[in-house]
Backbone as CSV, one residue per row, in Angstrom:
resi,resn,N_x,N_y,N_z,CA_x,CA_y,CA_z,C_x,C_y,C_z
1,MET,21.960,11.160,12.255,20.423,11.166,12.590,19.788,10.237,11.556
2,PRO,19.108,9.290,12.289,18.329,8.322,11.496,17.152,8.936,10.732
3,LEU,16.752,8.322,9.639,15.716,8.711,8.866,14.354,8.429,9.552
4,PRO,13.367,9.404,9.287,12.183,9.200,9.955,11.372,7.903,9.189
5,LEU,10.678,7.220,10.164,9.829,6.165,9.743,8.955,6.515,8.484
6,THR,8.868,5.679,7.483,7.873,6.059,6.382,6.692,5.303,6.703
7,TYR,5.440,5.987,6.382,4.196,5.283,6.668,3.636,5.060,5.375
8,LEU,3.120,3.935,5.125,2.486,3.513,3.892,0.920,3.159,4.182
9,LEU,0.085,4.219,3.798,-1.277,4.305,3.981,-1.991,3.589,2.896
10,ILE,-2.816,2.622,3.155,-3.532,1.763,2.113,-4.994,1.781,2.058
11,ASP,-5.501,2.115,0.887,-6.968,1.916,0.916,-7.267,0.577,0.579
12,GLY,-7.753,-0.240,1.640,-7.873,-1.529,1.501,-8.666,-2.098,0.374
13,HIS,-10.111,-1.521,0.291,-10.670,-1.958,-0.683,-10.522,-1.617,-2.163
14,SER,-9.596,-0.493,-2.180,-9.359,-0.064,-3.544,-8.270,-1.173,-4.019
15,VAL,-7.233,-1.597,-3.114,-6.416,-2.832,-3.346,-7.195,-3.965,-3.838
16,ILE,-8.131,-4.277,-2.891,-8.764,-5.539,-3.201,-9.538,-5.632,-4.618
17,HIS,-10.152,-4.489,-4.945,-10.778,-4.380,-6.217,-9.682,-4.325,-7.525
18,ALA,-8.705,-3.998,-7.182,-7.586,-3.926,-8.205,-6.783,-5.146,-8.448
19,TRP,-6.721,-6.072,-7.558,-5.932,-7.339,-7.578,-6.984,-8.402,-7.927
20,PRO,-6.960,-9.003,-9.169,-7.978,-9.861,-9.579,-8.243,-11.168,-8.626
21,GLU,-7.152,-11.666,-8.038,-7.371,-12.788,-7.086,-8.096,-12.367,-5.768
22,LEU,-7.774,-11.329,-5.468,-8.457,-10.832,-4.160,-10.065,-10.436,-4.501
23,LEU,-10.235,-9.786,-5.778,-11.602,-9.491,-6.278,-12.513,-10.709,-6.375
24,ARG,-11.943,-11.692,-6.941,-12.793,-12.994,-6.916,-13.372,-13.422,-5.509
25,GLU,-12.429,-13.440,-4.612,-12.830,-13.761,-3.206,-13.927,-12.673,-2.697
26,HIS,-13.684,-11.468,-2.923,-14.572,-10.552,-2.373,-16.001,-10.389,-3.078
27,ARG,-16.024,-10.991,-4.153,-17.307,-10.834,-4.831,-18.305,-12.082,-4.316
28,ALA,-17.602,-13.119,-3.780,-18.588,-14.007,-3.168,-18.754,-13.600,-1.510
29,ALA,-19.861,-13.309,-1.168,-20.219,-12.821,0.106,-19.525,-13.664,1.262
30,ALA,-19.772,-15.033,0.969,-19.521,-15.930,2.195,-17.805,-16.097,2.149
31,ARG,-17.154,-15.552,1.187,-15.684,-15.569,1.100,-15.146,-14.251,1.188
32,ARG,-15.730,-13.211,1.303,-15.324,-11.755,1.313,-14.172,-11.661,2.358
33,HIS,-14.515,-12.099,3.467,-13.374,-11.973,4.611,-12.052,-12.592,4.051
34,LEU,-12.036,-13.610,3.185,-10.701,-14.145,2.658,-9.775,-13.173,1.998
35,ALA,-10.542,-12.250,1.070,-9.766,-11.357,0.390,-9.106,-10.259,1.406
36,ARG,-9.794,-10.015,2.372,-9.075,-9.201,3.521,-8.031,-9.748,4.121
37,ILE,-8.241,-11.164,4.486,-7.195,-11.742,5.207,-5.952,-12.059,4.448
38,GLU,-6.228,-12.227,3.155,-4.993,-12.443,2.324,-4.200,-11.192,1.977
39,LEU,-4.844,-10.186,1.917,-4.242,-8.833,1.819,-3.573,-8.328,3.062
40,LEU,-4.064,-8.641,4.229,-3.368,-8.234,5.246,-2.243,-9.150,5.532
41,LYS,-2.309,-10.334,5.115,-1.092,-11.363,5.287,0.179,-10.808,4.282
42,ARG,-0.255,-10.371,2.971,0.913,-9.806,2.232,1.375,-8.597,2.739
43,LEU,0.505,-7.742,3.313,1.026,-6.510,3.762,1.919,-6.637,5.098
44,ARG,1.606,-7.672,5.947,2.443,-7.924,6.966,3.947,-8.387,6.662
45,ASN,3.866,-9.089,5.474,5.239,-9.372,4.988,6.044,-8.310,4.517
46,LEU,5.230,-7.412,3.591,5.822,-6.113,3.260,6.474,-5.285,4.364
47,GLN,5.572,-5.148,5.403,6.038,-4.256,6.635,7.276,-4.871,7.192
48,ASP,7.225,-6.341,7.436,8.459,-6.838,8.037,9.682,-6.820,7.222
49,MET,9.677,-6.681,5.921,10.829,-6.737,5.151,11.336,-5.414,4.786
50,SER,10.251,-4.450,4.760,10.620,-2.977,4.267,10.937,-2.155,5.382
51,GLY,10.434,-2.320,6.732,10.658,-1.454,7.760,9.617,-0.156,7.625
52,MET,8.763,-0.182,6.783,7.700,0.920,6.635,6.435,0.450,7.809
53,GLN,5.993,1.340,8.163,4.900,1.174,9.159,3.641,1.149,8.091
54,VAL,2.963,0.063,7.952,1.699,0.045,7.161,0.395,0.265,7.910
55,VAL,-0.293,1.151,7.334,-1.752,1.419,7.982,-2.609,1.086,6.848
56,VAL,-3.738,0.299,7.091,-4.512,-0.081,6.147,-5.964,0.444,6.497
57,VAL,-6.567,1.138,5.566,-7.938,1.703,5.879,-8.978,1.022,5.081
58,PHE,-10.059,0.669,5.718,-11.324,-0.130,5.016,-12.450,0.629,5.258
59,ASP,-13.395,0.766,4.171,-14.644,1.250,4.390,-15.555,0.453,5.346
60,GLY,-16.497,1.091,5.901,-17.611,0.147,6.312,-17.862,-0.596,7.674
61,ALA,-17.229,0.019,8.617,-17.613,-0.364,10.089,-18.930,-0.233,10.348
62,LYS,-19.507,-1.294,11.289,-20.930,-0.962,11.563,-21.266,0.169,12.431
63,GLN,-20.487,0.431,13.419,-20.690,1.748,14.263,-19.414,2.494,14.632
64,GLY,-19.238,3.703,14.209,-18.061,4.510,14.598,-16.830,3.956,14.059
65,THR,-15.784,4.769,13.702,-14.599,4.281,13.328,-13.896,3.561,14.359
66,ASN,-13.374,2.494,13.857,-12.823,1.524,14.799,-11.168,1.092,14.301
67,GLU,-10.303,0.974,15.239,-8.863,0.658,14.766,-8.427,-0.482,15.661
68,GLU,-7.424,-1.278,14.907,-6.697,-2.385,15.620,-5.284,-2.258,15.233
69,ARG,-4.547,-2.382,16.268,-3.183,-2.319,16.255,-2.544,-3.703,16.619
70,GLU,-1.789,-4.234,15.882,-1.138,-5.647,16.001,0.056,-5.145,16.627
71,PRO,0.490,-5.946,17.758,1.982,-5.631,18.307,2.924,-5.749,17.245
72,GLN,3.729,-4.668,17.165,4.694,-4.565,16.014,4.318,-4.941,14.736
73,GLY,2.907,-4.576,14.383,2.371,-5.002,13.362,1.442,-3.975,12.486
74,LEU,0.707,-4.431,11.793,-0.226,-3.483,10.882,-1.071,-2.573,11.913
75,GLN,-1.329,-1.619,11.459,-2.352,-0.796,12.076,-3.610,-0.831,11.062
76,ILE,-4.892,-1.172,11.456,-6.016,-1.349,10.545,-7.097,-0.373,11.200
77,ILE,-7.591,0.447,10.333,-8.687,1.439,10.574,-9.880,0.974,9.835
78,TYR,-11.044,0.881,10.419,-12.326,0.609,9.836,-13.085,1.937,9.878
79,ALA,-13.508,2.513,8.724,-14.122,3.692,8.647,-15.686,3.472,9.019
80,ASP,-16.348,4.442,9.871,-17.663,4.358,10.224,-18.442,4.620,8.813
81,PRO,-19.778,4.048,8.935,-20.518,4.208,7.837,-20.739,5.799,7.042
82,GLY,-20.417,6.869,7.882,-20.698,8.062,7.340,-19.445,8.565,6.794
83,THR,-18.292,7.824,6.783,-16.912,8.332,6.353,-16.511,7.343,5.467
84,THR,-15.686,7.611,4.453,-14.929,6.670,3.691,-13.440,6.405,3.967
85,ALA,-12.924,5.508,3.453,-11.445,5.145,3.680,-10.705,6.382,3.031
86,ASP,-11.074,6.992,1.920,-10.671,8.065,1.246,-10.532,9.280,2.043
87,THR,-11.578,9.552,2.815,-11.519,10.538,3.608,-10.580,10.543,4.733
88,ILE,-10.534,9.318,5.347,-9.549,9.210,6.463,-8.046,9.206,5.943
89,ILE,-7.881,8.692,4.952,-6.599,8.802,4.443,-6.243,10.258,4.065
90,GLU,-7.057,11.019,3.470,-6.826,12.360,3.123,-6.420,13.060,4.398
91,ARG,-7.248,12.955,5.420,-7.054,13.708,6.666,-5.922,13.280,7.255
92,LEU,-5.382,12.020,7.348,-3.963,11.358,7.880,-2.999,12.244,7.047
93,VAL,-3.101,12.266,5.751,-2.095,13.065,5.060,-2.028,14.610,5.255
94,ALA,-3.177,15.092,5.336,-3.274,16.598,5.654,-2.516,16.985,6.981
95,ARG,-2.745,15.976,7.813,-2.229,16.239,9.136,-0.687,15.783,9.367
96,TYR,-0.201,14.839,8.643,1.088,14.366,8.934,2.074,14.337,7.869
97,ALA,1.698,14.810,6.844,2.666,14.724,5.519,3.854,15.623,5.712
98,LYS,3.640,16.679,6.474,4.679,17.727,6.611,5.845,17.138,7.885
99,GLU,5.344,16.275,8.560,6.244,15.650,9.694,6.930,14.465,9.444
100,ARG,6.494,13.657,8.440,6.988,12.375,7.966,6.709,11.908,6.864
101,PRO,7.594,10.944,6.087,7.285,10.520,4.889,6.175,9.796,4.944
102,LEU,5.141,10.010,3.927,3.953,9.275,3.702,3.766,8.718,2.333
103,ARG,3.425,7.501,2.111,3.192,7.017,0.812,1.619,6.565,0.909
104,VAL,0.929,6.618,-0.133,-0.411,6.343,-0.259,-0.822,5.365,-1.496
105,VAL,-1.516,4.314,-1.101,-1.869,3.311,-2.197,-3.439,3.625,-2.378
106,SER,-4.026,3.648,-3.515,-5.154,4.025,-3.892,-5.414,3.891,-5.504
107,ALA,-6.301,3.372,-5.961,-6.603,3.313,-7.333,-7.423,4.565,-7.719
108,ASP,-7.938,5.245,-6.816,-8.717,6.463,-6.954,-7.988,7.761,-7.459
109,GLY,-8.240,8.288,-8.653,-7.532,9.362,-9.126,-7.791,10.723,-8.295
110,MET,-8.898,10.897,-7.888,-8.949,12.293,-6.986,-8.373,12.035,-5.706
111,VAL,-8.193,10.912,-5.135,-7.433,10.683,-3.805,-5.807,10.806,-4.317
112,ARG,-5.436,10.365,-5.404,-3.944,10.558,-6.057,-3.651,12.128,-6.007
113,GLU,-4.587,12.885,-6.695,-4.330,14.250,-7.015,-4.451,15.077,-5.513
114,THR,-5.273,14.631,-4.538,-5.399,15.222,-3.332,-4.090,15.173,-2.384
115,ILE,-3.697,13.873,-2.277,-2.581,13.555,-1.514,-1.035,14.132,-1.946
116,LEU,-1.218,14.027,-3.376,0.140,14.648,-3.997,0.154,16.133,-3.622
117,SER,-1.145,16.681,-3.651,-1.113,18.225,-3.256,-0.674,18.586,-1.914
118,LEU,-0.870,17.533,-1.144,-0.598,17.788,0.368,0.609,17.216,0.835
119,GLY,1.513,16.833,-0.201,3.102,16.448,-0.073,3.355,14.998,0.242
120,ALA,2.365,14.200,0.075,2.523,12.579,0.242,2.959,12.083,-1.200
121,GLU,3.446,10.861,-1.333,3.832,10.198,-2.405,2.481,9.154,-2.774
122,TRP,2.270,8.886,-4.247,1.314,7.947,-4.488,1.942,6.748,-5.002
123,ILE,1.359,5.537,-4.862,1.764,4.249,-5.344,0.208,3.595,-5.875
124,SER,0.448,3.086,-6.988,-0.653,2.432,-7.505,-0.883,0.778,-6.833
125,PRO,-2.123,0.366,-7.004,-2.073,-1.035,-6.433,-1.154,-2.048,-7.008
126,GLU,-1.079,-1.601,-8.263,0.056,-2.598,-9.135,1.375,-2.446,-8.552
127,ILE,1.760,-1.338,-8.182,3.198,-1.079,-7.805,3.149,-1.708,-6.178
128,LEU,2.073,-1.637,-5.361,1.977,-2.316,-4.318,2.277,-3.750,-4.384
129,ARG,1.650,-4.494,-5.370,1.652,-5.833,-5.598,3.093,-6.005,-5.927
130,SER,3.821,-5.364,-6.702,5.408,-5.669,-6.935,6.223,-5.592,-5.759
131,LEU,5.785,-4.607,-4.941,6.585,-4.477,-3.411,6.385,-5.725,-2.710
132,CYS,4.993,-6.032,-2.725,4.717,-7.379,-1.913,5.555,-8.485,-2.257
133,ASP,5.408,-8.555,-3.708,6.354,-9.815,-4.432,7.720,-9.833,-3.945
134,GLY,8.152,-8.641,-4.074,9.646,-8.479,-3.711,9.984,-8.786,-2.307
135,ALA,9.037,-8.362,-1.427,9.410,-8.766,-0.021,9.308,-10.024,0.271
136,GLU,8.167,-10.633,-0.358,8.171,-12.214,-0.239,9.222,-12.849,-0.732
137,SER,9.772,-12.589,-1.940,10.824,-13.115,-2.455,12.035,-13.054,-1.448
138,GLN,12.268,-11.824,-0.966,13.363,-11.460,-0.046,13.237,-12.394,1.318
139,MET,11.968,-12.459,1.683,11.849,-13.379,2.771,12.245,-14.774,2.495
140,ARG,11.666,-15.247,1.287,12.161,-16.687,0.999,13.624,-16.976,0.946
141,SER,14.155,-15.852,0.415,15.642,-16.065,0.330,16.527,-16.103,1.704
142,ARG,15.842,-15.075,2.632,16.585,-15.238,3.953,16.253,-16.429,4.786
143,LEU,15.236,-17.039,4.435,14.773,-18.380,5.098,15.472,-19.646,4.397
144,ALA,15.883,-19.333,3.112,16.667,-20.531,2.398,18.028,-20.771,2.932
């Protein structure tokens, strides 16, 4: 019997604020979108090399929660103004942690405690960076 697909739920802004190179881009309003683009690029590589399904949740859509799904790619969720990425991630974990393996990336200690109590694994933004670096190294090796 094949193992169930592992889902990696990521608080996008938490990672952007934890990675200095992304935070530099994010601080300049005119370049803020570049931080998001770079994060998503690195997460696509991780998904391609790891086989995990990556779901990225960002705070701050203008109207209503909205979602994008790339064909065989990332799932990106934008929280509405009245909801945070933390809330969406916690709801997803509460609903699905008993059905499938879930890992959550967030720098928020309260999120970590909540998702651990609900049965998901927690990964720090720094560990995520290591996973992305490893995936990119593996990709370069395969291409060489």
